[in-house]
C-alpha angles and dihedrals in degrees: 000000000000123000118226110222119236111260116253112256091240089065089076089062097048134064116242088254092053091047092051091047090051091050092047093049097044105023113149094010130095117249131189113241111185118225092222108021118194114249093256093055112109090233095048115126115252093222107062122158120251089251091055090050090047094051090059100038119076087177093063092047091049091049091050091051091046092052091046091054088053088061100256117149123239090254093051092048092047091051093047095048095036095238132116122271087241089059089052090048091052092049093050091047093056119087114243115257 
């Protein structure tokens, strides 16, 4: 009886075609797969939460702060940027870098 190995967690992020291409390109060699890849990383999942996108995007944080200084509410900012009001709250709570 053969045992089917557990799929690698990254397989949930990639299409079957992408997974097969990765195996063909790197088969037999170690590769680094980041636990939390930045959005621009080729292995980054395509379905990140708004908070994940926000953590890696100074531009989004800056835009949230800019809109807040113009007097927009959290709800208005969230609607405009297509994020949750909680995401806006978190961004405004963080000190600028």
